[in-house]
C-alpha positions in Angstrom: 19.4 87.3 -87.2 23.2 87.6 -86.8 25.3 89.4 -89.4 26.2 87.5 -92.5 29.7 87.6 -94.1 29.6 88.8 -97.7 32.1 88.2 -100.5 30.5 89.9 -103.5 32.0 91.3 -106.7 30.9 92.9 -109.9 27.2 93.5 -110.4 26.0 91.6 -107.4 27.6 94.2 -105.1 25.1 96.8 -106.4 22.2 94.9 -104.9 23.2 96.2 -101.4 22.4 99.7 -102.6 18.9 99.0 -103.9 18.2 97.0 -100.7 19.2 100.0 -98.7 17.1 102.2 -100.9 14.0 100.2 -100.1 14.9 100.0 -96.4 15.4 103.7 -96.1 12.0 104.3 -97.8 10.5 103.1 -94.5 11.9 106.0 -92.6 9.9 108.5 -94.8 6.8 110.0 -93.3 4.8 108.8 -96.4 6.6 105.8 -97.8 5.5 104.5 -101.2 5.4 101.0 -99.9 6.0 98.9 -96.8 9.0 96.7 -96.8 9.9 95.5 -93.3 11.8 92.6 -94.7 14.2 94.9 -96.5 14.8 96.7 -93.2 15.5 93.4 -91.5 17.9 92.2 -94.3 19.7 95.5 -94.3 20.5 95.2 -90.6 21.7 91.6 -91.2 24.2 92.4 -94.0 27.4 94.4 -93.6 27.6 97.6 -95.6 30.2 97.8 -98.3 31.9 101.2 -97.6 33.0 101.6 -101.3 29.3 101.8 -102.2 29.0 105.0 -100.1 30.2 107.1 -103.1 27.2 105.8 -105.1 24.5 106.1 -102.5 22.7 109.4 -102.0 19.2 110.9 -101.7 18.7 111.1 -105.4 19.6 107.4 -105.8 17.3 106.4 -103.0 14.4 108.2 -104.5 15.0 106.7 -107.9 15.3 103.1 -106.6 12.2 103.4 -104.4 10.1 104.9 -107.2 11.3 102.2 -109.6 10.6 99.4 -107.1 7.1 100.7 -106.5 6.3 101.0 -110.3 7.4 97.4 -110.8 5.2 96.4 -107.8 2.2 98.0 -109.6 2.8 96.1 -112.8 3.3 92.8 -110.8 0.1 93.4 -108.8 -1.9 94.1 -112.0 -0.6 91.0 -113.6 -1.2 88.7 -110.7 -4.8 90.0 -110.4 -5.6 89.6 -114.1 -4.6 86.1 -114.9 -5.2 82.6 -113.6 -2.3 80.7 -112.1 0.1 83.6 -112.4 3.9 82.9 -112.7 6.3 85.7 -112.0 10.0 85.3 -112.8 12.4 87.9 -111.5 15.5 87.9 -113.6 18.6 89.0 -111.8 16.5 89.1 -108.6 19.3 90.2 -106.3 17.9 90.9 -102.9 14.4 91.7 -104.1 11.6 91.3 -101.5 8.9 91.9 -104.1 7.4 88.5 -103.6 6.6 89.3 -100.0 5.0 92.7 -100.9 2.9 91.2 -103.7 2.3 87.7 -102.3 -1.2 86.2 -103.0 -2.7 82.8 -103.1 -2.1 80.7 -106.3 0.9 82.8 -107.1 4.1 81.0 -108.2 7.2 83.2 -108.0 10.8 82.4 -109.0 13.9 84.3 -108.1 16.7 83.8 -110.6 20.2 85.0 -110.1 23.9 83.9 -110.0 24.8 81.1 -107.5 26.5 83.5 -105.0 23.4 85.6 -104.9 21.0 82.7 -104.6 23.2 81.2 -101.8 22.9 84.5 -99.9 19.1 84.6 -100.4 18.9 81.1 -98.9 20.4 82.5 -95.7 17.8 85.3 -95.6 14.7 84.0 -97.2 12.6 80.8 -97.2 12.1 78.7 -100.3 8.8 77.0 -100.8 7.0 75.1 -103.5 5.5 78.4 -104.7 8.5 80.7 -104.0 11.5 79.1 -105.7 15.2 80.1 -106.2 17.1 79.3 -109.4 20.9 79.6 -109.5 21.8 80.7 -113.0 23.1 83.5 -115.2 20.2 85.0 -117.1 22.3 84.4 -120.2 22.5 80.7 -119.6 19.2 80.0 -121.3 18.8 76.6 -119.8 17.0 78.3 -116.9 14.0 78.4 -119.2 13.7 74.6 -119.0 13.3 74.8 -115.2 10.2 77.0 -115.2 6.8 75.3 -114.4 4.5 74.8 -117.3 2.2 77.8 -117.9 0.5 79.5 -120.8 2.8 82.4 -121.8 0.0 84.9 -121.2 0.1 84.0 -117.5 3.8 84.7 -117.1 5.4 88.0 -116.1 9.1 88.4 -116.4 10.7 91.2 -114.3 14.1 92.6 -115.3 14.7 95.4 -112.8 18.1 97.0 -112.7 19.5 94.2 -114.9 19.7 94.6 -118.6 21.8 97.7 -118.7 24.7 95.7 -117.4 24.7 93.6 -120.7 25.7 94.6 -124.2 22.9 95.3 -126.7 23.5 92.1 -128.6 23.3 90.0 -125.5 20.0 91.6 -124.6 18.8 90.8 -128.1 19.8 87.2 -127.7 17.9 87.0 -124.5 14.8 88.5 -126.0 15.0 86.2 -129.0 15.1 83.1 -126.8 12.2 84.4 -124.6 10.2 85.1 -127.8 10.7 81.6 -129.0 9.8 80.0 -125.7 7.2 82.3 -124.3 5.5 84.3 -127.0 2.8 86.5 -125.6 4.3 86.7 -122.1 4.8 90.0 -120.4 8.3 91.5 -119.8 8.7 94.6 -117.7 12.2 96.2 -117.6 14.0 99.4 -117.0 16.4 100.9 -119.6 18.7 103.8 -119.4 19.8 106.6 -121.7 22.9 108.7 -122.3 21.9 110.8 -119.2 23.2 108.0 -117.0 26.4 107.4 -118.9 28.6 109.3 -116.3 27.2 107.1 -113.5 27.5 104.0 -115.7 31.2 104.7 -116.3 31.7 105.4 -112.6 30.2 102.0 -111.7 33.2 100.4 -113.5 35.1 101.0 -110.2 32.9 98.3 -108.8 33.4 96.0 -111.8 29.8 96.8 -112.8 29.9 99.2 -115.7 26.6 100.0 -117.6 26.8 98.8 -121.2 23.4 99.2 -122.8 22.1 102.7 -123.4 19.0 103.4 -125.5 17.7 106.5 -127.2 14.1 105.7 -126.4 11.4 103.1 -126.2 11.1 102.6 -130.0 14.6 101.3 -130.0 13.6 98.6 -127.5 10.4 97.7 -129.4 12.5 97.0 -132.5 13.9 94.0 -130.6 10.6 92.2 -131.0 8.6 93.6 -128.2 5.2 95.2 -128.2 5.0 98.3 -125.9 2.1 98.1 -123.5 3.1 101.0 -121.1 6.0 103.4 -120.9 6.9 105.5 -117.9 9.7 107.9 -117.4 11.1 107.5 -114.0 11.6 111.2 -113.6 7.9 111.9 -114.3 6.6 109.5 -111.7 5.8 110.9 -108.2 6.9 114.4 -109.1 6.7 115.5 -105.5 9.8 113.5 -104.8 12.0 115.2 -107.4 13.5 118.6 -107.4 11.7 121.5 -109.2 14.5 121.7 -111.8 14.2 118.0 -112.7 10.4 118.2 -112.8 10.7 121.2 -115.1 13.1 119.5 -117.5 11.6 116.0 -117.4 9.8 116.4 -120.7 13.0 117.0 -122.6 13.8 113.7 -124.4 17.3 113.6 -123.1 16.0 113.8 -119.5 12.8 111.8 -120.1 14.7 108.9 -121.6 17.4 108.9 -118.9 15.5 106.1 -117.2 12.4 104.4 -118.7 10.3 101.6 -117.3 8.7 99.6 -120.1 5.9 97.1 -119.8 6.0 94.9 -123.0 4.8 91.8 -124.6 7.1 89.2 -126.2 6.1 89.1 -129.9 6.0 85.7 -131.6 8.3 85.1 -134.5 6.5 85.1 -137.9 6.2 81.7 -139.3 
C-alpha cells in the first residue's frame, strides 16, 4: 500500500497518535493484543511531526492499555447477546472490529467525513462493517442504525467525549437515552490530572474540555454504572513504581477512568 496524503486538523489529527500507540504495542515482547492492521496502516500514513511533542512511552502505555480494556468490554458484549451491534463513536482509525470480529456481528464506525474518507482508503466496508460520516453531535446518525433491541447495542466512545463541553455530552446522553434505553455505553473520562496535557493539545486545535471529579458525576447524567476501572490501576507491571504507589489517591485514580454504563430510560 502506497503512502496516503493527509490533510487533518483539530481532533482528527490526534488519531495518528493512538494508531501509532497500538502499532508500537506489537514491538513489545509481551503485547497486550495483536494488531497487525495498525502496523500496516501506520506504515501507510505519513507521520505528523508536530505530534512528536505529545507522543512518548507513557502515552503509548496509556493508549495500549485503554484499547485493550475496551476490547475486553466489546468481546464480553458480543459473546453475551444475540445479533450484537457495536457502534464506535468518533472511531478515528480504530481497528477494533478486526480484533473482535465474529460471525453475526454488525459493526459501525462513525466519524467526521474526512476521517471516514481516509478509512475508506485503508479499510473495506461490508454489509456487516459499515462506515457513517457524521459528527456525533449531529443526532441524525441515530436514524441510520440498523434495528436492534437496545440491550444488544454497545456504544463505544474511546478518546472522544473529553473533547466536548459537559453540556454537549449531556445532550448526547439524553438523545441516546431516549432512543436506546438499556443499551451499553463504554467511555473514558479524564480528571484534573490531565488538564496540563489538555491545555497543551490546544496547540493542535484539540483542547480537552470535559473534566470530571469521578464516576458519580458521570452517573448523574442518566447512566447506570456497571464497571469502573482506573487506567492507572490496570496492568500495574506497565506503570512506574511511583504511579502504582499513588494510583489509589483520588486525584490520581480519577485522572483517567474507563466506565461501562447502561443508558437509563427516562421516567414516564
